[in-house]
CHARMM-style PDB file with segment names, atoms N, HN, CA, C and O in Angstrom:
ATOM      1  N   UNK     1     199.147 189.323 174.636  1.00  0.00      PROA
ATOM      2  CA  UNK     1     199.976 190.040 174.973  1.00  0.00      PROA
ATOM      3  C   UNK     1     199.299 190.318 176.756  1.00  0.00      PROA
ATOM      4  O   UNK     1     198.182 190.796 176.955  1.00  0.00      PROA
ATOM      5  N   UNK     2     199.975 190.024 177.542  1.00  0.00      PROA
ATOM      6  HN  UNK     2     200.883 189.636 177.380  1.00  0.00      PROA
ATOM      7  CA  UNK     2     199.770 190.375 178.964  1.00  0.00      PROA
ATOM      8  C   UNK     2     200.564 191.270 179.588  1.00  0.00      PROA
ATOM      9  O   UNK     2     200.073 192.006 180.444  1.00  0.00      PROA
ATOM     10  N   UNK     3     201.623 191.330 179.329  1.00  0.00      PROA
ATOM     11  HN  UNK     3     202.023 190.732 178.634  1.00  0.00      PROA
ATOM     12  CA  UNK     3     202.732 192.085 180.060  1.00  0.00      PROA
ATOM     13  C   UNK     3     203.290 193.232 179.259  1.00  0.00      PROA
ATOM     14  O   UNK     3     203.215 192.952 178.063  1.00  0.00      PROA
ATOM     15  N   UNK     4     203.788 194.345 179.454  1.00  0.00      PROA
ATOM     16  HN  UNK     4     203.848 194.573 180.426  1.00  0.00      PROA
ATOM     17  CA  UNK     4     204.630 195.286 178.489  1.00  0.00      PROA
ATOM     18  C   UNK     4     205.778 195.457 179.445  1.00  0.00      PROA
ATOM     19  O   UNK     4     205.650 195.257 180.653  1.00  0.00      PROA
ATOM     20  N   UNK     5     206.772 195.790 178.943  1.00  0.00      PROA
ATOM     21  HN  UNK     5     206.876 195.953 177.962  1.00  0.00      PROA
ATOM     22  CA  UNK     5     207.831 196.529 179.957  1.00  0.00      PROA
ATOM     23  C   UNK     5     208.471 197.992 178.818  1.00  0.00      PROA
ATOM     24  O   UNK     5     208.624 197.990 177.597  1.00  0.00      PROA
ATOM     25  N   UNK     6     208.760 199.273 179.984  1.00  0.00      PROA
ATOM     26  HN  UNK     6     208.636 199.275 180.976  1.00  0.00      PROA
ATOM     27  CA  UNK     6     208.561 200.146 179.260  1.00  0.00      PROA
ATOM     28  C   UNK     6     210.316 200.514 179.781  1.00  0.00      PROA
ATOM     29  O   UNK     6     210.613 200.495 180.975  1.00  0.00      PROA
ATOM     30  N   UNK     7     210.911 200.699 179.150  1.00  0.00      PROA
ATOM     31  HN  UNK     7     210.669 200.715 178.180  1.00  0.00      PROA
ATOM     32  CA  UNK     7     212.186 201.388 179.944  1.00  0.00      PROA
ATOM     33  C   UNK     7     212.892 203.007 179.552  1.00  0.00      PROA
ATOM     34  O   UNK     7     213.395 203.517 178.551  1.00  0.00      PROA
ATOM     35  N   UNK     8     212.621 203.402 180.844  1.00  0.00      PROA
ATOM     36  HN  UNK     8     212.213 202.988 181.657  1.00  0.00      PROA
ATOM     37  CA  UNK     8     212.899 205.170 180.591  1.00  0.00      PROA
ATOM     38  C   UNK     8     214.144 205.477 180.484  1.00  0.00      PROA
ATOM     39  O   UNK     8     214.684 204.902 181.429  1.00  0.00      PROA
ATOM     40  N   UNK     9     214.890 206.016 179.922  1.00  0.00      PROA
ATOM     41  HN  UNK     9     214.451 206.483 179.154  1.00  0.00      PROA
ATOM     42  CA  UNK     9     216.154 206.827 179.761  1.00  0.00      PROA
ATOM     43  C   UNK     9     216.162 207.851 180.742  1.00  0.00      PROA
ATOM     44  O   UNK     9     215.183 208.593 180.662  1.00  0.00      PROA
ATOM     45  N   UNK    10     217.064 208.148 181.749  1.00  0.00      PROA
ATOM     46  HN  UNK    10     217.860 207.546 181.814  1.00  0.00      PROA
ATOM     47  CA  UNK    10     217.231 209.242 182.515  1.00  0.00      PROA
ATOM     48  C   UNK    10     217.558 210.437 181.782  1.00  0.00      PROA
ATOM     49  O   UNK    10     218.092 210.379 180.675  1.00  0.00      PROA
ATOM     50  N   UNK    11     217.247 211.563 182.378  1.00  0.00      PROA
ATOM     51  HN  UNK    11     216.813 211.610 183.277  1.00  0.00      PROA
ATOM     52  CA  UNK    11     217.793 212.903 182.005  1.00  0.00      PROA
ATOM     53  C   UNK    11     219.118 212.861 181.337  1.00  0.00      PROA
ATOM     54  O   UNK    11     219.893 212.106 181.923  1.00  0.00      PROA
ATOM     55  N   UNK    12     219.648 213.482 180.217  1.00  0.00      PROA
ATOM     56  HN  UNK    12     219.018 214.095 179.741  1.00  0.00      PROA
ATOM     57  CA  UNK    12     220.746 214.051 180.212  1.00  0.00      PROA
ATOM     58  C   UNK    12     221.303 215.148 181.226  1.00  0.00      PROA
ATOM     59  O   UNK    12     220.682 216.134 181.623  1.00  0.00      PROA
ATOM     60  N   UNK    13     222.484 214.807 181.532  1.00  0.00      PROA
ATOM     61  HN  UNK    13     222.988 214.006 181.210  1.00  0.00      PROA
ATOM     62  CA  UNK    13     223.035 215.449 182.544  1.00  0.00      PROA
ATOM     63  C   UNK    13     223.366 216.963 182.198  1.00  0.00      PROA
ATOM     64  O   UNK    13     224.208 217.113 181.312  1.00  0.00      PROA
ATOM     65  N   UNK    14     222.886 217.980 182.705  1.00  0.00      PROA
ATOM     66  HN  UNK    14     222.202 217.859 183.425  1.00  0.00      PROA
ATOM     67  CA  UNK    14     223.053 219.456 182.281  1.00  0.00      PROA
ATOM     68  C   UNK    14     224.741 219.672 182.135  1.00  0.00      PROA
ATOM     69  O   UNK    14     225.101 220.655 181.488  1.00  0.00      PROA
ATOM     70  N   UNK    15     225.759 218.800 182.705  1.00  0.00      PROA
ATOM     71  HN  UNK    15     225.467 218.001 183.231  1.00  0.00      PROA
ATOM     72  CA  UNK    15     226.715 219.201 182.329  1.00  0.00      PROA
ATOM     73  C   UNK    15     227.278 218.606 181.150  1.00  0.00      PROA
ATOM     74  O   UNK    15     228.493 218.518 180.973  1.00  0.00      PROA
ATOM     75  N   UNK    16     226.034 218.021 179.994  1.00  0.00      PROA
ATOM     76  HN  UNK    16     225.047 218.093 180.138  1.00  0.00      PROA
ATOM     77  CA  UNK    16     226.459 217.662 178.971  1.00  0.00      PROA
ATOM     78  C   UNK    16     225.737 218.770 177.542  1.00  0.00      PROA
ATOM     79  O   UNK    16     225.399 218.435 176.406  1.00  0.00      PROA
ATOM     80  N   UNK    17     225.710 220.382 178.341  1.00  0.00      PROA
ATOM     81  HN  UNK    17     225.985 220.654 179.263  1.00  0.00      PROA
ATOM     82  CA  UNK    17     225.421 221.186 177.337  1.00  0.00      PROA
ATOM     83  C   UNK    17     226.088 221.514 176.414  1.00  0.00      PROA
ATOM     84  O   UNK    17     225.544 221.877 175.371  1.00  0.00      PROA
ATOM     85  N   UNK    18     227.243 221.480 176.525  1.00  0.00      PROA
ATOM     86  HN  UNK    18     227.685 221.185 177.372  1.00  0.00      PROA
ATOM     87  CA  UNK    18     228.406 221.665 175.379  1.00  0.00      PROA
ATOM     88  C   UNK    18     228.240 220.308 174.141  1.00  0.00      PROA
ATOM     89  O   UNK    18     228.267 220.477 172.922  1.00  0.00      PROA
ATOM     90  N   UNK    19     228.102 219.244 174.718  1.00  0.00      PROA
ATOM     91  HN  UNK    19     228.080 219.107 175.709  1.00  0.00      PROA
ATOM     92  CA  UNK    19     228.130 218.275 173.765  1.00  0.00      PROA
ATOM     93  C   UNK    19     226.724 217.420 173.174  1.00  0.00      PROA
ATOM     94  O   UNK    19     226.744 216.561 172.293  1.00  0.00      PROA
ATOM     95  N   UNK    20     225.760 217.816 173.770  1.00  0.00      PROA
ATOM     96  HN  UNK    20     225.744 218.515 174.486  1.00  0.00      PROA
ATOM     97  CA  UNK    20     224.240 217.527 173.663  1.00  0.00      PROA
ATOM     98  C   UNK    20     223.281 218.519 174.141  1.00  0.00      PROA
ATOM     99  O   UNK    20     222.421 218.162 174.945  1.00  0.00      PROA
ATOM    100  N   UNK    21     223.349 219.998 173.639  1.00  0.00      PROA
ATOM    101  HN  UNK    21     224.048 220.288 172.985  1.00  0.00      PROA
ATOM    102  CA  UNK    21     222.670 220.749 173.907  1.00  0.00      PROA
ATOM    103  C   UNK    21     220.760 220.311 173.671  1.00  0.00      PROA
ATOM    104  O   UNK    21     219.845 220.461 174.481  1.00  0.00      PROA
ATOM    105  N   UNK    22     220.728 219.833 172.461  1.00  0.00      PROA
ATOM    106  HN  UNK    22     221.471 219.711 171.803  1.00  0.00      PROA
ATOM    107  CA  UNK    22     219.627 219.866 171.979  1.00  0.00      PROA
ATOM    108  C   UNK    22     218.979 218.508 173.321  1.00  0.00      PROA
ATOM    109  O   UNK    22     217.935 218.824 173.891  1.00  0.00      PROA
ATOM    110  N   UNK    23     219.485 217.432 173.633  1.00  0.00      PROA
ATOM    111  HN  UNK    23     220.333 217.176 173.170  1.00  0.00      PROA
ATOM    112  CA  UNK    23     219.111 216.662 174.461  1.00  0.00      PROA
ATOM    113  C   UNK    23     218.614 217.258 175.964  1.00  0.00      PROA
ATOM    114  O   UNK    23     217.520 217.109 176.510  1.00  0.00      PROA
ATOM    115  N   UNK    24     220.027 218.118 176.522  1.00  0.00      PROA
ATOM    116  HN  UNK    24     220.915 218.239 176.079  1.00  0.00      PROA
ATOM    117  CA  UNK    24     219.503 219.073 177.735  1.00  0.00      PROA
ATOM    118  C   UNK    24     218.265 219.530 177.693  1.00  0.00      PROA
ATOM    119  O   UNK    24     217.467 219.367 178.617  1.00  0.00      PROA
ATOM    120  N   UNK    25     217.943 220.285 176.357  1.00  0.00      PROA
ATOM    121  HN  UNK    25     218.591 220.417 175.606  1.00  0.00      PROA
ATOM    122  CA  UNK    25     217.049 221.149 176.430  1.00  0.00      PROA
ATOM    123  C   UNK    25     215.911 220.561 176.599  1.00  0.00      PROA
ATOM    124  O   UNK    25     214.962 221.035 177.223  1.00  0.00      PROA
ATOM    125  N   UNK    26     215.952 219.393 175.998  1.00  0.00      PROA
ATOM    126  HN  UNK    26     216.723 219.007 175.492  1.00  0.00      PROA
ATOM    127  CA  UNK    26     214.268 218.755 175.751  1.00  0.00      PROA
ATOM    128  C   UNK    26     214.170 217.941 177.471  1.00  0.00      PROA
ATOM    129  O   UNK    26     213.145 217.958 178.152  1.00  0.00      PROA
ATOM    130  N   UNK    27     215.112 217.468 177.773  1.00  0.00      PROA
ATOM    131  HN  UNK    27     215.944 217.454 177.220  1.00  0.00      PROA
ATOM    132  CA  UNK    27     215.202 216.673 178.997  1.00  0.00      PROA
ATOM    133  C   UNK    27     214.769 217.617 180.331  1.00  0.00      PROA
ATOM    134  O   UNK    27     214.203 217.187 181.336  1.00  0.00      PROA
ATOM    135  N   UNK    28     215.186 219.038 180.080  1.00  0.00      PROA
ATOM    136  HN  UNK    28     215.645 219.388 179.263  1.00  0.00      PROA
ATOM    137  CA  UNK    28     215.085 219.566 181.398  1.00  0.00      PROA
ATOM    138  C   UNK    28     214.571 221.052 181.083  1.00  0.00      PROA
ATOM    139  O   UNK    28     214.167 221.540 182.138  1.00  0.00      PROA
ATOM    140  N   UNK    29     214.465 221.781 180.212  1.00  0.00      PROA
ATOM    141  HN  UNK    29     214.793 221.384 179.354  1.00  0.00      PROA
ATOM    142  CA  UNK    29     213.612 222.967 179.722  1.00  0.00      PROA
ATOM    143  C   UNK    29     212.145 222.648 179.391  1.00  0.00      PROA
ATOM    144  O   UNK    29     211.184 223.032 180.059  1.00  0.00      PROA
ATOM    145  N   UNK    30     212.078 221.707 177.993  1.00  0.00      PROA
ATOM    146  HN  UNK    30     212.858 221.395 177.451  1.00  0.00      PROA
ATOM    147  CA  UNK    30     210.757 221.498 177.509  1.00  0.00      PROA
ATOM    148  C   UNK    30     209.960 220.629 178.528  1.00  0.00      PROA
ATOM    149  O   UNK    30     208.789 220.931 178.757  1.00  0.00      PROA
ATOM    150  N   UNK    31     210.348 219.912 178.947  1.00  0.00      PROA
ATOM    151  HN  UNK    31     211.299 219.667 178.762  1.00  0.00      PROA
ATOM    152  CA  UNK    31     209.522 218.729 179.457  1.00  0.00      PROA
ATOM    153  C   UNK    31     209.065 219.919 181.220  1.00  0.00      PROA
ATOM    154  O   UNK    31     207.966 220.193 181.702  1.00  0.00      PROA
ATOM    155  N   UNK    32     210.366 220.277 181.639  1.00  0.00      PROA
ATOM    156  HN  UNK    32     211.259 220.055 181.247  1.00  0.00      PROA
ATOM    157  CA  UNK    32     209.674 220.845 183.147  1.00  0.00      PROA
ATOM    158  C   UNK    32     208.943 222.219 182.826  1.00  0.00      PROA
ATOM    159  O   UNK    32     208.215 222.752 183.664  1.00  0.00      PROA
ATOM    160  N   UNK    33     209.147 222.698 181.721  1.00  0.00      PROA
ATOM    161  HN  UNK    33     209.738 222.265 181.041  1.00  0.00      PROA
ATOM    162  CA  UNK    33     208.284 223.864 181.634  1.00  0.00      PROA
ATOM    163  C   UNK    33     206.566 223.200 181.688  1.00  0.00      PROA
ATOM    164  O   UNK    33     205.622 223.465 182.432  1.00  0.00      PROA
ATOM    165  N   UNK    34     206.681 222.475 180.809  1.00  0.00      PROA
ATOM    166  HN  UNK    34     207.448 222.260 180.204  1.00  0.00      PROA
ATOM    167  CA  UNK    34     204.999 221.876 180.596  1.00  0.00      PROA
ATOM    168  C   UNK    34     204.495 221.558 182.005  1.00  0.00      PROA
ATOM    169  O   UNK    34     203.341 221.798 182.361  1.00  0.00      PROA
ATOM    170  N   UNK    35     205.736 220.820 183.041  1.00  0.00      PROA
ATOM    171  HN  UNK    35     206.673 220.625 182.752  1.00  0.00      PROA
ATOM    172  CA  UNK    35     205.132 220.341 184.202  1.00  0.00      PROA
ATOM    173  C   UNK    35     204.633 221.401 184.880  1.00  0.00      PROA
ATOM    174  O   UNK    35     203.531 221.469 185.426  1.00  0.00      PROA
ATOM    175  N   UNK    36     205.485 222.232 184.827  1.00  0.00      PROA
ATOM    176  HN  UNK    36     206.380 222.177 184.384  1.00  0.00      PROA
ATOM    177  CA  UNK    36     205.156 223.963 185.633  1.00  0.00      PROA
ATOM    178  C   UNK    36     203.929 224.288 185.379  1.00  0.00      PROA
ATOM    179  O   UNK    36     203.158 224.656 186.266  1.00  0.00      PROA
ATOM    180  N   UNK    37     203.595 224.188 184.096  1.00  0.00      PROA
ATOM    181  HN  UNK    37     204.221 223.889 183.376  1.00  0.00      PROA
ATOM    182  CA  UNK    37     202.386 224.866 183.590  1.00  0.00      PROA
ATOM    183  C   UNK    37     201.240 223.952 183.999  1.00  0.00      PROA
ATOM    184  O   UNK    37     200.121 224.401 184.248  1.00  0.00      PROA
ATOM    185  N   UNK    38     201.508 222.815 184.054  1.00  0.00      PROA
ATOM    186  HN  UNK    38     202.417 222.450 183.852  1.00  0.00      PROA
ATOM    187  CA  UNK    38     200.203 222.219 184.409  1.00  0.00      PROA
ATOM    188  C   UNK    38     199.759 222.521 185.910  1.00  0.00      PROA
ATOM    189  O   UNK    38     198.609 222.682 186.321  1.00  0.00      PROA
ATOM    190  N   UNK    39     201.260 222.569 186.812  1.00  0.00      PROA
ATOM    191  HN  UNK    39     202.194 222.439 186.478  1.00  0.00      PROA
ATOM    192  CA  UNK    39     201.455 222.754 188.382  1.00  0.00      PROA
ATOM    193  C   UNK    39     200.557 224.033 188.362  1.00  0.00      PROA
ATOM    194  O   UNK    39     199.505 223.933 188.994  1.00  0.00      PROA
ATOM    195  N   UNK    40     200.797 225.161 187.764  1.00  0.00      PROA
ATOM    196  HN  UNK    40     201.651 225.242 187.250  1.00  0.00      PROA
ATOM    197  CA  UNK    40     200.303 226.198 188.071  1.00  0.00      PROA
ATOM    198  C   UNK    40     198.432 226.030 187.747  1.00  0.00      PROA
ATOM    199  O   UNK    40     197.541 226.408 188.508  1.00  0.00      PROA
ATOM    200  N   UNK    41     198.298 225.492 186.670  1.00  0.00      PROA
ATOM    201  HN  UNK    41     199.022 225.185 186.052  1.00  0.00      PROA
ATOM    202  CA  UNK    41     196.937 225.323 186.017  1.00  0.00      PROA
ATOM    203  C   UNK    41     196.094 224.715 187.303  1.00  0.00      PROA
ATOM    204  O   UNK    41     195.048 225.235 187.691  1.00  0.00      PROA
ATOM    205  N   UNK    42     196.752 223.413 187.980  1.00  0.00      PROA
ATOM    206  HN  UNK    42     197.601 222.991 187.664  1.00  0.00      PROA
ATOM    207  CA  UNK    42     196.407 222.812 188.894  1.00  0.00      PROA
ATOM    208  C   UNK    42     195.844 223.641 189.898  1.00  0.00      PROA
ATOM    209  O   UNK    42     194.898 223.212 190.559  1.00  0.00      PROA
ATOM    210  N   UNK    43     196.275 224.696 190.082  1.00  0.00      PROA
ATOM    211  HN  UNK    43     197.044 225.044 189.545  1.00  0.00      PROA
ATOM    212  CA  UNK    43     196.127 225.665 191.393  1.00  0.00      PROA
ATOM    213  C   UNK    43     194.139 226.358 191.094  1.00  0.00      PROA
ATOM    214  O   UNK    43     193.185 226.348 191.872  1.00  0.00      PROA
ATOM    215  N   UNK    44     194.241 226.810 189.797  1.00  0.00      PROA
ATOM    216  HN  UNK    44     195.016 226.818 189.164  1.00  0.00      PROA
ATOM    217  CA  UNK    44     193.060 227.300 189.484  1.00  0.00      PROA
ATOM    218  C   UNK    44     191.824 225.938 189.169  1.00  0.00      PROA
ATOM    219  O   UNK    44     190.624 226.049 189.420  1.00  0.00      PROA
ATOM    220  N   UNK    45     192.389 224.883 188.663  1.00  0.00      PROA
ATOM    221  HN  UNK    45     193.364 224.793 188.459  1.00  0.00      PROA
ATOM    222  CA  UNK    45     191.490 223.668 188.426  1.00  0.00      PROA
ATOM    223  C   UNK    45     191.741 222.812 189.100  1.00  0.00      PROA
ATOM    224  O   UNK    45     192.240 221.879 188.470  1.00  0.00      PROA
ATOM    225  N   UNK    46     191.608 222.580 190.498  1.00  0.00      PROA
ATOM    226  HN  UNK    46     191.203 223.337 191.010  1.00  0.00      PROA
ATOM    227  CA  UNK    46     192.133 221.492 191.343  1.00  0.00      PROA
ATOM    228  C   UNK    46     191.366 219.681 191.000  1.00  0.00      PROA
ATOM    229  O   UNK    46     190.142 219.554 190.953  1.00  0.00      PROA
ATOM    230  N   UNK    47     192.044 218.808 190.856  1.00  0.00      PROA
ATOM    231  HN  UNK    47     193.037 218.911 190.895  1.00  0.00      PROA
ATOM    232  CA  UNK    47     191.645 217.752 190.528  1.00  0.00      PROA
ATOM    233  C   UNK    47     191.334 217.285 188.949  1.00  0.00      PROA
ATOM    234  O   UNK    47     190.610 216.354 188.597  1.00  0.00      PROA
ATOM    235  N   UNK    48     192.174 218.302 188.015  1.00  0.00      PROA
ATOM    236  HN  UNK    48     192.763 219.058 188.301  1.00  0.00      PROA
ATOM    237  CA  UNK    48     192.017 218.181 186.701  1.00  0.00      PROA
ATOM    238  C   UNK    48     193.230 217.140 186.473  1.00  0.00      PROA
ATOM    239  O   UNK    48     194.327 217.107 187.030  1.00  0.00      PROA
ATOM    240  N   UNK    49     192.662 216.262 185.431  1.00  0.00      PROA
ATOM    241  HN  UNK    49     191.770 216.289 184.978  1.00  0.00      PROA
ATOM    242  CA  UNK    49     193.878 215.231 185.057  1.00  0.00      PROA
ATOM    243  C   UNK    49     194.405 216.122 183.509  1.00  0.00      PROA
ATOM    244  O   UNK    49     193.671 216.437 182.573  1.00  0.00      PROA
ATOM    245  N   UNK    50     195.871 216.366 183.646  1.00  0.00      PROA
ATOM    246  HN  UNK    50     196.467 216.110 184.407  1.00  0.00      PROA
ATOM    247  CA  UNK    50     196.296 217.088 182.462  1.00  0.00      PROA
ATOM    248  C   UNK    50     196.829 216.067 181.380  1.00  0.00      PROA
ATOM    249  O   UNK    50     197.147 214.907 181.643  1.00  0.00      PROA
ATOM    250  N   UNK    51     196.885 216.667 180.095  1.00  0.00      PROA
ATOM    251  HN  UNK    51     196.627 217.609 179.882  1.00  0.00      PROA
ATOM    252  CA  UNK    51     197.319 216.130 179.474  1.00  0.00      PROA
ATOM    253  C   UNK    51     199.209 215.447 179.669  1.00  0.00      PROA
ATOM    254  O   UNK    51     199.961 216.281 180.173  1.00  0.00      PROA
ATOM    255  N   UNK    52     199.821 214.174 179.326  1.00  0.00      PROA
ATOM    256  HN  UNK    52     199.210 213.496 178.917  1.00  0.00      PROA
ATOM    257  CA  UNK    52     201.025 213.971 179.368  1.00  0.00      PROA
ATOM    258  C   UNK    52     201.954 214.974 178.784  1.00  0.00      PROA
ATOM    259  O   UNK    52     201.575 215.709 177.872  1.00  0.00      PROA
ATOM    260  N   UNK    53     203.345 215.040 179.349  1.00  0.00      PROA
ATOM    261  HN  UNK    53     203.653 214.443 180.090  1.00  0.00      PROA
ATOM    262  CA  UNK    53     204.207 215.678 178.641  1.00  0.00      PROA
ATOM    263  C   UNK    53     204.607 215.282 177.541  1.00  0.00      PROA
ATOM    264  O   UNK    53     204.382 214.088 177.339  1.00  0.00      PROA
ATOM    265  N   UNK    54     205.224 215.935 176.581  1.00  0.00      PROA
ATOM    266  HN  UNK    54     205.407 216.904 176.745  1.00  0.00      PROA
ATOM    267  CA  UNK    54     205.057 215.262 174.937  1.00  0.00      PROA
ATOM    268  C   UNK    54     206.141 214.415 175.203  1.00  0.00      PROA
ATOM    269  O   UNK    54     206.470 213.635 174.309  1.00  0.00      PROA
ATOM    270  N   UNK    55     206.774 214.419 176.282  1.00  0.00      PROA
ATOM    271  HN  UNK    55     206.507 215.053 177.008  1.00  0.00      PROA
ATOM    272  CA  UNK    55     208.171 213.316 176.037  1.00  0.00      PROA
ATOM    273  C   UNK    55     207.165 211.897 176.417  1.00  0.00      PROA
ATOM    274  O   UNK    55     207.108 210.830 175.804  1.00  0.00      PROA
ATOM    275  N   UNK    56     206.705 212.165 177.181  1.00  0.00      PROA
ATOM    276  HN  UNK    56     206.751 213.031 177.678  1.00  0.00      PROA
ATOM    277  CA  UNK    56     205.892 210.679 177.643  1.00  0.00      PROA
ATOM    278  C   UNK    56     204.554 210.308 176.528  1.00  0.00      PROA
ATOM    279  O   UNK    56     204.328 209.172 176.112  1.00  0.00      PROA
ATOM    280  N   UNK    57     203.818 211.439 176.196  1.00  0.00      PROA
ATOM    281  HN  UNK    57     204.002 212.362 176.533  1.00  0.00      PROA
ATOM    282  CA  UNK    57     202.985 210.909 175.232  1.00  0.00      PROA
ATOM    283  C   UNK    57     203.610 210.303 173.926  1.00  0.00      PROA
ATOM    284  O   UNK    57     203.141 209.260 173.469  1.00  0.00      PROA
ATOM    285  N   UNK    58     204.493 210.838 173.417  1.00  0.00      PROA
ATOM    286  HN  UNK    58     204.873 211.685 173.788  1.00  0.00      PROA
ATOM    287  CA  UNK    58     205.402 210.045 172.459  1.00  0.00      PROA
ATOM    288  C   UNK    58     205.593 208.590 172.671  1.00  0.00      PROA
ATOM    289  O   UNK    58     205.860 207.810 171.758  1.00  0.00      PROA
ATOM    290  N   UNK    59     205.463 208.299 173.764  1.00  0.00      PROA
ATOM    291  HN  UNK    59     205.246 208.933 174.506  1.00  0.00      PROA
ATOM    292  CA  UNK    59     205.727 206.853 174.002  1.00  0.00      PROA
ATOM    293  C   UNK    59     204.598 206.107 174.193  1.00  0.00      PROA
ATOM    294  O   UNK    59     204.637 204.899 174.427  1.00  0.00      PROA
ATOM    295  N   UNK    60     203.288 206.945 174.082  1.00  0.00      PROA
ATOM    296  HN  UNK    60     203.256 207.927 173.893  1.00  0.00      PROA
ATOM    297  CA  UNK    60     202.003 206.011 174.277  1.00  0.00      PROA
ATOM    298  C   UNK    60     201.262 205.699 173.584  1.00  0.00      PROA
ATOM    299  OT1 UNK    60     200.343 204.967 173.950  1.00  0.00      PROA
TER     300      UNK     60
END
């Protein structure tokens, strides 16, 4: 195999909180919380490579 194509679904709109609350939480709260934590840690340890978010890691 020489090539692999990965298609990403965009984040669920926050407007869908009523009908797809779980998806909105995963897309916005869970994912962004981990990214923010990594950004905060990077100030203490510049040039550190952090683990991917759970959503990205699940696809690897």
